[in-house]
NUFI-654369 format. One record per residue (C-alpha): residue number from 1; residue in one letter; x, y, z. Coordinates in steps of 0.2 Angstrom, whole numbers. Example, Ala and Ser with C-alpha at 12.3 -4.5 7.8 and 13.67 -1.06 7.14 Angstrom:
2
+-----+------+-------+-------+-------+
: seq : type :     u :     v :     w :
+-----+------+-------+-------+-------+
:   1 :    a :    62 :   -22 :    39 :
:   2 :    s :    68 :    -5 :    36 :
+-----+------+-------+-------+-------+
END
This chain:
415
+-----+------+-------+-------+-------+
: seq : type :     u :     v :     w :
+-----+------+-------+-------+-------+
:   1 :    m :   132 :   479 :   343 :
:   2 :    y :   122 :   463 :   346 :
:   3 :    k :   136 :   451 :   344 :
:   4 :    d :   133 :   441 :   359 :
:   5 :    i :   114 :   440 :   355 :
:   6 :    f :   118 :   433 :   338 :
:   7 :    e :   130 :   420 :   345 :
:   8 :    s :   116 :   415 :   357 :
:   9 :    i :   103 :   414 :   343 :
:  10 :    r :   116 :   404 :   332 :
:  11 :    n :   119 :   392 :   346 :
:  12 :    e :   101 :   388 :   349 :
:  13 :    t :    97 :   387 :   331 :
:  14 :    e :   111 :   375 :   327 :
:  15 :    k :   105 :   364 :   342 :
:  16 :    r :    89 :   362 :   332 :
:  17 :    n :    98 :   359 :   315 :
:  18 :    l :    90 :   374 :   307 :
:  19 :    r :    95 :   380 :   290 :
:  20 :    e :   108 :   394 :   288 :
:  21 :    r :    96 :   404 :   279 :
:  22 :    t :    84 :   403 :   294 :
:  23 :    i :    98 :   408 :   306 :
:  24 :    q :   102 :   423 :   295 :
:  25 :    l :    84 :   429 :   294 :
:  26 :    y :    82 :   427 :   313 :
:  27 :    c :    97 :   437 :   317 :
:  28 :    s :    92 :   451 :   305 :
:  29 :    d :    74 :   452 :   311 :
:  30 :    v :    79 :   452 :   330 :
:  31 :    s :    92 :   465 :   326 :
:  32 :    y :    79 :   476 :   318 :
:  33 :    f :    67 :   473 :   333 :
:  34 :    l :    80 :   478 :   345 :
:  35 :    r :    85 :   494 :   336 :
:  36 :    w :    66 :   499 :   335 :
:  37 :    i :    62 :   495 :   353 :
:  38 :    k :    78 :   504 :   360 :
:  39 :    n :    76 :   496 :   377 :
:  40 :    p :    90 :   486 :   386 :
:  41 :    i :    89 :   468 :   382 :
:  42 :    s :    87 :   464 :   401 :
:  43 :    e :    71 :   475 :   402 :
:  44 :    l :    62 :   467 :   387 :
:  45 :    i :    44 :   461 :   391 :
:  46 :    l :    31 :   453 :   380 :
:  47 :    e :    22 :   469 :   377 :
:  48 :    d :    37 :   476 :   368 :
:  49 :    a :    35 :   462 :   355 :
:  50 :    e :    17 :   466 :   354 :
:  51 :    s :    19 :   484 :   351 :
:  52 :    f :    33 :   481 :   338 :
:  53 :    l :    22 :   469 :   328 :
:  54 :    t :     7 :   480 :   330 :
:  55 :    a :    16 :   495 :   323 :
:  56 :    k :    22 :   485 :   308 :
:  57 :    r :     5 :   479 :   304 :
:  58 :    l :    -2 :   497 :   305 :
:  59 :    e :    12 :   502 :   293 :
:  60 :    g :     5 :   490 :   280 :
:  61 :    r :    17 :   476 :   281 :
:  62 :    s :    10 :   460 :   273 :
:  63 :    p :     5 :   445 :   284 :
:  64 :    e :    20 :   435 :   278 :
:  65 :    t :    32 :   449 :   283 :
:  66 :    h :    23 :   451 :   300 :
:  67 :    n :    24 :   432 :   303 :
:  68 :    h :    42 :   431 :   299 :
:  69 :    y :    45 :   445 :   312 :
:  70 :    r :    35 :   436 :   324 :
:  71 :    s :    44 :   419 :   322 :
:  72 :    a :    61 :   427 :   325 :
:  73 :    i :    55 :   437 :   340 :
:  74 :    k :    46 :   422 :   347 :
:  75 :    f :    62 :   411 :   345 :
:  76 :    f :    72 :   425 :   353 :
:  77 :    y :    61 :   427 :   368 :
:  78 :    k :    58 :   408 :   372 :
:  79 :    k :    75 :   401 :   368 :
:  80 :    v :    88 :   415 :   371 :
:  81 :    l :    79 :   426 :   384 :
:  82 :    k :    69 :   412 :   392 :
:  83 :    i :    54 :   423 :   393 :
:  84 :    l :    37 :   415 :   393 :
:  85 :    w :    28 :   418 :   376 :
:  86 :    d :     9 :   419 :   374 :
:  87 :    d :     2 :   416 :   357 :
:  88 :    d :   -15 :   424 :   362 :
:  89 :    t :    -6 :   440 :   367 :
:  90 :    v :     5 :   440 :   351 :
:  91 :    p :    -5 :   431 :   338 :
:  92 :    a :     0 :   427 :   320 :
:  93 :    m :    -9 :   436 :   306 :
:  94 :    k :   -19 :   425 :   294 :
:  95 :    r :   -13 :   425 :   277 :
:  96 :    e :   -24 :   427 :   261 :
:  97 :    r :   -22 :   412 :   250 :
:  98 :    n :   -22 :   421 :   232 :
:  99 :    l :   -19 :   411 :   216 :
: 100 :    p :    -1 :   412 :   211 :
: 101 :    a :     5 :   422 :   196 :
: 102 :    v :     7 :   411 :   181 :
: 103 :    l :    16 :   417 :   165 :
: 104 :    t :    11 :   411 :   148 :
: 105 :    r :    23 :   401 :   137 :
: 106 :    n :    25 :   417 :   126 :
: 107 :    e :    29 :   427 :   141 :
: 108 :    i :    42 :   415 :   147 :
: 109 :    n :    50 :   415 :   130 :
: 110 :    a :    50 :   434 :   130 :
: 111 :    i :    58 :   435 :   147 :
: 112 :    i :    72 :   423 :   142 :
: 113 :    d :    75 :   432 :   125 :
: 114 :    a :    75 :   449 :   134 :
: 115 :    t :    89 :   443 :   145 :
: 116 :    t :   106 :   447 :   138 :
: 117 :    n :   117 :   440 :   151 :
: 118 :    l :   120 :   422 :   147 :
: 119 :    k :   122 :   416 :   165 :
: 120 :    h :   105 :   425 :   170 :
: 121 :    k :    97 :   417 :   155 :
: 122 :    a :   102 :   400 :   160 :
: 123 :    i :    96 :   403 :   177 :
: 124 :    i :    79 :   409 :   172 :
: 125 :    a :    78 :   394 :   159 :
: 126 :    t :    82 :   381 :   173 :
: 127 :    m :    70 :   388 :   185 :
: 128 :    y :    56 :   387 :   172 :
: 129 :    s :    60 :   371 :   163 :
: 130 :    s :    64 :   361 :   179 :
: 131 :    g :    52 :   369 :   191 :
: 132 :    l :    66 :   375 :   203 :
: 133 :    r :    64 :   388 :   217 :
: 134 :    v :    77 :   402 :   217 :
: 135 :    s :    86 :   395 :   232 :
: 136 :    e :    87 :   378 :   223 :
: 137 :    v :    94 :   385 :   207 :
: 138 :    v :   108 :   396 :   215 :
: 139 :    h :   114 :   381 :   225 :
: 140 :    l :   116 :   369 :   210 :
: 141 :    h :   132 :   361 :   208 :
: 142 :    y :   140 :   355 :   192 :
: 143 :    d :   138 :   336 :   197 :
: 144 :    n :   119 :   339 :   200 :
: 145 :    i :   117 :   339 :   181 :
: 146 :    s :   115 :   322 :   173 :
: 147 :    r :   116 :   321 :   155 :
: 148 :    t :   113 :   303 :   154 :
: 149 :    n :    97 :   302 :   163 :
: 150 :    m :    92 :   320 :   158 :
: 151 :    t :    88 :   325 :   176 :
: 152 :    i :    93 :   337 :   189 :
: 153 :    h :    97 :   332 :   207 :
: 154 :    v :    90 :   345 :   219 :
: 155 :    r :    99 :   345 :   236 :
: 156 :    g :    95 :   355 :   252 :
: 157 :    t :    78 :   360 :   247 :
: 158 :    k :    64 :   367 :   257 :
: 159 :    g :    60 :   354 :   270 :
: 160 :    r :    77 :   346 :   267 :
: 161 :    i :    70 :   333 :   255 :
: 162 :    d :    81 :   329 :   240 :
: 163 :    r :    73 :   326 :   224 :
: 164 :    y :    76 :   323 :   205 :
: 165 :    t :    67 :   334 :   192 :
: 166 :    i :    67 :   334 :   173 :
: 167 :    l :    80 :   342 :   162 :
: 168 :    s :    75 :   347 :   145 :
: 169 :    q :    86 :   346 :   130 :
: 170 :    k :    84 :   364 :   126 :
: 171 :    n :    89 :   369 :   143 :
: 172 :    l :   104 :   357 :   143 :
: 173 :    d :   110 :   365 :   127 :
: 174 :    l :   109 :   382 :   135 :
: 175 :    l :   118 :   376 :   151 :
: 176 :    t :   131 :   368 :   140 :
: 177 :    e :   134 :   385 :   131 :
: 178 :    y :   135 :   394 :   147 :
: 179 :    w :   147 :   382 :   155 :
: 180 :    f :   159 :   383 :   141 :
: 181 :    q :   159 :   402 :   140 :
: 182 :    y :   160 :   404 :   159 :
: 183 :    g :   176 :   394 :   162 :
: 184 :    r :   168 :   377 :   165 :
: 185 :    p :   164 :   379 :   183 :
: 186 :    k :   167 :   362 :   192 :
: 187 :    d :   159 :   366 :   209 :
: 188 :    i :   145 :   379 :   210 :
: 189 :    l :   136 :   379 :   194 :
: 190 :    f :   131 :   398 :   195 :
: 191 :    p :   145 :   406 :   206 :
: 192 :    s :   145 :   424 :   211 :
: 193 :    s :   156 :   435 :   200 :
: 194 :    w :   162 :   444 :   215 :
: 195 :    t :   164 :   431 :   229 :
: 196 :    g :   165 :   415 :   220 :
: 197 :    g :   151 :   408 :   232 :
: 198 :    y :   133 :   406 :   230 :
: 199 :    l :   123 :   420 :   221 :
: 200 :    d :   112 :   430 :   232 :
: 201 :    i :    93 :   427 :   230 :
: 202 :    a :    89 :   445 :   230 :
: 203 :    s :   100 :   448 :   215 :
: 204 :    v :    91 :   434 :   205 :
: 205 :    n :    75 :   442 :   209 :
: 206 :    q :    82 :   459 :   203 :
: 207 :    f :    88 :   454 :   186 :
: 208 :    f :    72 :   443 :   183 :
: 209 :    k :    61 :   458 :   186 :
: 210 :    k :    72 :   468 :   175 :
: 211 :    s :    70 :   455 :   161 :
: 212 :    a :    51 :   455 :   164 :
: 213 :    k :    50 :   473 :   162 :
: 214 :    l :    61 :   473 :   146 :
: 215 :    a :    49 :   459 :   139 :
: 216 :    g :    34 :   471 :   141 :
: 217 :    i :    26 :   462 :   156 :
: 218 :    t :    18 :   476 :   166 :
: 219 :    r :    10 :   465 :   180 :
: 220 :    r :    19 :   461 :   196 :
: 221 :    v :    29 :   445 :   195 :
: 222 :    s :    43 :   437 :   204 :
: 223 :    s :    56 :   424 :   199 :
: 224 :    h :    45 :   411 :   209 :
: 225 :    a :    32 :   413 :   195 :
: 226 :    c :    43 :   402 :   184 :
: 227 :    r :    40 :   387 :   196 :
: 228 :    h :    21 :   390 :   196 :
: 229 :    s :    21 :   392 :   177 :
: 230 :    f :    31 :   375 :   176 :
: 231 :    a :    18 :   366 :   185 :
: 232 :    s :     3 :   374 :   177 :
: 233 :    h :    10 :   371 :   159 :
: 234 :    l :    13 :   353 :   163 :
: 235 :    f :    -4 :   351 :   170 :
: 236 :    e :   -12 :   360 :   155 :
: 237 :    s :    -3 :   347 :   143 :
: 238 :    g :   -10 :   333 :   153 :
: 239 :    t :     6 :   328 :   162 :
: 240 :    d :     4 :   321 :   180 :
: 241 :    t :    17 :   332 :   189 :
: 242 :    k :    19 :   318 :   202 :
: 243 :    e :    29 :   308 :   189 :
: 244 :    w :    40 :   322 :   185 :
: 245 :    i :    44 :   328 :   203 :
: 246 :    p :    47 :   313 :   214 :
: 247 :    y :    52 :   316 :   232 :
: 248 :    c :    64 :   304 :   240 :
: 249 :    k :    69 :   304 :   258 :
: 250 :    k :    87 :   301 :   262 :
: 251 :    p :    90 :   282 :   266 :
: 252 :    f :    98 :   277 :   283 :
: 253 :    d :   110 :   265 :   275 :
: 254 :    g :   114 :   274 :   259 :
: 255 :    a :   108 :   273 :   241 :
: 256 :    e :   115 :   256 :   238 :
: 257 :    s :   104 :   248 :   251 :
: 258 :    v :    89 :   255 :   242 :
: 259 :    i :    94 :   249 :   225 :
: 260 :    r :    98 :   232 :   232 :
: 261 :    y :    81 :   231 :   241 :
: 262 :    l :    70 :   237 :   226 :
: 263 :    g :    80 :   227 :   214 :
: 264 :    k :    72 :   211 :   221 :
: 265 :    y :    55 :   217 :   215 :
: 266 :    t :    59 :   228 :   200 :
: 267 :    h :    74 :   220 :   190 :
: 268 :    r :    77 :   203 :   196 :
: 269 :    i :    69 :   188 :   188 :
: 270 :    a :    62 :   173 :   197 :
: 271 :    i :    79 :   164 :   198 :
: 272 :    s :    97 :   169 :   193 :
: 273 :    n :   107 :   160 :   181 :
: 274 :    y :   121 :   156 :   193 :
: 275 :    r :   108 :   146 :   204 :
: 276 :    i :   105 :   134 :   189 :
: 277 :    k :   118 :   120 :   192 :
: 278 :    g :   113 :   108 :   178 :
: 279 :    m :   100 :   103 :   165 :
: 280 :    t :    96 :    87 :   156 :
: 281 :    e :    83 :    83 :   143 :
: 282 :    s :    70 :    81 :   156 :
: 283 :    t :    76 :    89 :   173 :
: 284 :    v :    83 :   105 :   180 :
: 285 :    t :    95 :   105 :   195 :
: 286 :    f :    96 :   122 :   204 :
: 287 :    s :   102 :   128 :   222 :
: 288 :    v :    89 :   133 :   235 :
: 289 :    k :    90 :   139 :   253 :
: 290 :    d :    84 :   127 :   266 :
: 291 :    y :    76 :   139 :   279 :
: 292 :    k :    73 :   124 :   291 :
: 293 :    k :    92 :   122 :   292 :
: 294 :    q :    96 :   141 :   295 :
: 295 :    g :    96 :   145 :   277 :
: 296 :    q :   109 :   133 :   271 :
: 297 :    w :   111 :   130 :   252 :
: 298 :    k :   106 :   114 :   244 :
: 299 :    e :   102 :   107 :   227 :
: 300 :    s :    85 :   102 :   221 :
: 301 :    t :    80 :    93 :   205 :
: 302 :    l :    64 :    96 :   196 :
: 303 :    s :    56 :    90 :   180 :
: 304 :    g :    57 :   103 :   166 :
: 305 :    e :    38 :   105 :   166 :
: 306 :    e :    38 :   108 :   185 :
: 307 :    f :    52 :   120 :   184 :
: 308 :    i :    43 :   130 :   170 :
: 309 :    r :    27 :   130 :   180 :
: 310 :    r :    36 :   137 :   196 :
: 311 :    f :    45 :   150 :   185 :
: 312 :    l :    29 :   156 :   177 :
: 313 :    m :    21 :   158 :   195 :
: 314 :    h :    33 :   173 :   197 :
: 315 :    v :    28 :   181 :   180 :
: 316 :    p :    12 :   192 :   183 :
: 317 :    p :     0 :   195 :   170 :
: 318 :    k :     1 :   211 :   159 :
: 319 :    r :    -2 :   227 :   169 :
: 320 :    f :     0 :   218 :   185 :
: 321 :    v :    14 :   219 :   198 :
: 322 :    r :    18 :   209 :   213 :
: 323 :    i :    15 :   216 :   231 :
: 324 :    r :    22 :   211 :   247 :
: 325 :    h :    12 :   205 :   262 :
: 326 :    y :    14 :   213 :   279 :
: 327 :    g :     9 :   209 :   297 :
: 328 :    l :     1 :   192 :   299 :
: 329 :    l :     3 :   188 :   280 :
: 330 :    s :    22 :   192 :   279 :
: 331 :    s :    31 :   177 :   273 :
: 332 :    r :    43 :   178 :   288 :
: 333 :    n :    30 :   178 :   301 :
: 334 :    k :    15 :   169 :   293 :
: 335 :    n :    17 :   152 :   300 :
: 336 :    t :    21 :   158 :   318 :
: 337 :    k :     8 :   172 :   319 :
: 338 :    i :    -6 :   162 :   311 :
: 339 :    t :    -3 :   148 :   323 :
: 340 :    i :    -4 :   159 :   338 :
: 341 :    c :   -20 :   167 :   331 :
: 342 :    r :   -28 :   150 :   329 :
: 343 :    n :   -22 :   144 :   346 :
: 344 :    i :   -29 :   160 :   355 :
: 345 :    l :   -46 :   157 :   346 :
: 346 :    g :   -45 :   138 :   349 :
: 347 :    c :   -49 :   134 :   330 :
: 348 :    q :   -41 :   123 :   316 :
: 349 :    k :   -35 :   127 :   300 :
: 350 :    y :   -46 :   132 :   285 :
: 351 :    i :   -61 :   121 :   283 :
: 352 :    s :   -64 :   120 :   264 :
: 353 :    r :   -82 :   116 :   266 :
: 354 :    l :   -86 :   132 :   275 :
: 355 :    k :   -80 :   143 :   261 :
: 356 :    d :   -97 :   144 :   253 :
: 357 :    i :  -108 :   144 :   268 :
: 358 :    d :  -117 :   159 :   273 :
: 359 :    t :  -114 :   167 :   290 :
: 360 :    p :  -131 :   164 :   297 :
: 361 :    a :  -130 :   146 :   292 :
: 362 :    m :  -113 :   144 :   300 :
: 363 :    h :  -121 :   147 :   317 :
: 364 :    h :  -132 :   132 :   316 :
: 365 :    p :  -124 :   119 :   305 :
: 366 :    k :  -131 :   101 :   304 :
: 367 :    e :  -116 :    92 :   299 :
: 368 :    k :   -99 :    89 :   304 :
: 369 :    v :   -85 :    96 :   293 :
: 370 :    s :   -69 :    87 :   290 :
: 371 :    v :   -53 :    98 :   293 :
: 372 :    t :   -35 :    96 :   294 :
: 373 :    s :   -29 :   103 :   311 :
: 374 :    s :   -13 :   111 :   316 :
: 375 :    n :    -2 :   104 :   330 :
: 376 :    g :    -4 :   120 :   340 :
: 377 :    c :   -23 :   118 :   340 :
: 378 :    r :   -25 :   100 :   345 :
: 379 :    q :   -26 :   102 :   364 :
: 380 :    r :   -37 :   117 :   364 :
: 381 :    a :   -50 :   110 :   351 :
: 382 :    s :   -49 :    92 :   358 :
: 383 :    r :   -66 :    93 :   367 :
: 384 :    n :   -74 :    98 :   351 :
: 385 :    r :   -67 :    84 :   341 :
: 386 :    s :   -74 :    67 :   337 :
: 387 :    t :   -68 :    53 :   326 :
: 388 :    d :   -75 :    51 :   309 :
: 389 :    p :   -79 :    33 :   307 :
: 390 :    t :   -77 :    34 :   288 :
: 391 :    t :   -60 :    42 :   287 :
: 392 :    e :   -44 :    43 :   297 :
: 393 :    k :   -45 :    62 :   297 :
: 394 :    d :   -51 :    72 :   312 :
: 395 :    s :   -68 :    80 :   311 :
: 396 :    f :   -74 :    96 :   319 :
: 397 :    n :   -91 :    99 :   327 :
: 398 :    i :   -96 :   117 :   322 :
: 399 :    e :  -112 :   116 :   333 :
: 400 :    n :  -102 :   117 :   349 :
: 401 :    n :   -90 :   131 :   343 :
: 402 :    t :   -91 :   149 :   345 :
: 403 :    a :   -95 :   163 :   333 :
: 404 :    g :   -78 :   170 :   335 :
: 405 :    q :   -71 :   153 :   329 :
: 406 :    y :   -82 :   153 :   314 :
: 407 :    l :   -75 :   169 :   309 :
: 408 :    c :   -58 :   163 :   311 :
: 409 :    l :   -61 :   148 :   301 :
: 410 :    v :   -68 :   158 :   286 :
: 411 :    g :   -57 :   173 :   288 :
: 412 :    l :   -41 :   163 :   288 :
: 413 :    h :   -45 :   152 :   274 :
: 414 :    t :   -32 :   158 :   262 :
: 415 :    f :   -17 :   155 :   274 :
+-----+------+-------+-------+-------+
END
């Protein structure tokens, strides 16, 4: 009846890369709205949407259901019918934030024991032991289960962020038993017995409620209570849930680039064996990159003591890890950027004798301080220089400089 409307909705949603589940809900809600309003599509106005949502609210529909209807109708009006939408005329209902239902460990075990169907039992156990949503567990595939790492790779999640979650040994044993008894499915882990595709979420909720009733649980619970119970029980046992459910964005250049990048800071040592070309009783010869010659490789020879000293510089103390420097401090830009900063401020490199001088004292110093100036600063600071008769170094008269230069001299002393 509304085939053209559904095609238009699908075209608009696919342009925005919305999930298939969202597209189906939009089509279903818009179909319900059109059947209820009974007006020709060409005659629809904003007041029709308002009257429909008001009627549903008076019928006692929950704020969540009301807002689902509203989102679908709003998308239909704005993107398909090109009708101006006013949020003040058709506002969303504010939801009540109640505490979620949490099952005890005994209740979870009772529900699993009350489930006679092995597939259903494996689904409930996986939702609880790994903290999965219903939509996530029904979309699991065989290759998402890692026996080696004892993890489950969850794909196509809410928000489209892949993640890894834990896989307990007890749950793995149950999944293994199910897998052998149900014909060793190689694609979808829990295929539908009727269609061979993904299970319907409503059917999972249905058999979960049936098992909860058989287990003697009288209060109202849904399958999503397994996920809440998972997080609550981990928290009660003193476990940081952030360590168990890491969220990972999909990399632009694939997983190999991420491993290759992180490996430099997590698994690689200071120098690889292949770079060590030769050793004697007192020296070590190894290959290095000469960045002054566009990264060309050359060999360098150091004494054994100096080689060990440099190697130990890359070994942080216990419980310490190395961090990278960014911005002005990044190794790639440090020399260039710091020189530009000094040139702009008209100052020299770090003056060691300024290190322990208080800020007020810096504004009225009574002595000249010896410095080592950078090439880029020589012309700008030439009027503030004089020749130190006792040394061949340049000296810098702070009294004639500005407060901003003092800050630069002290603030950049680590570069």
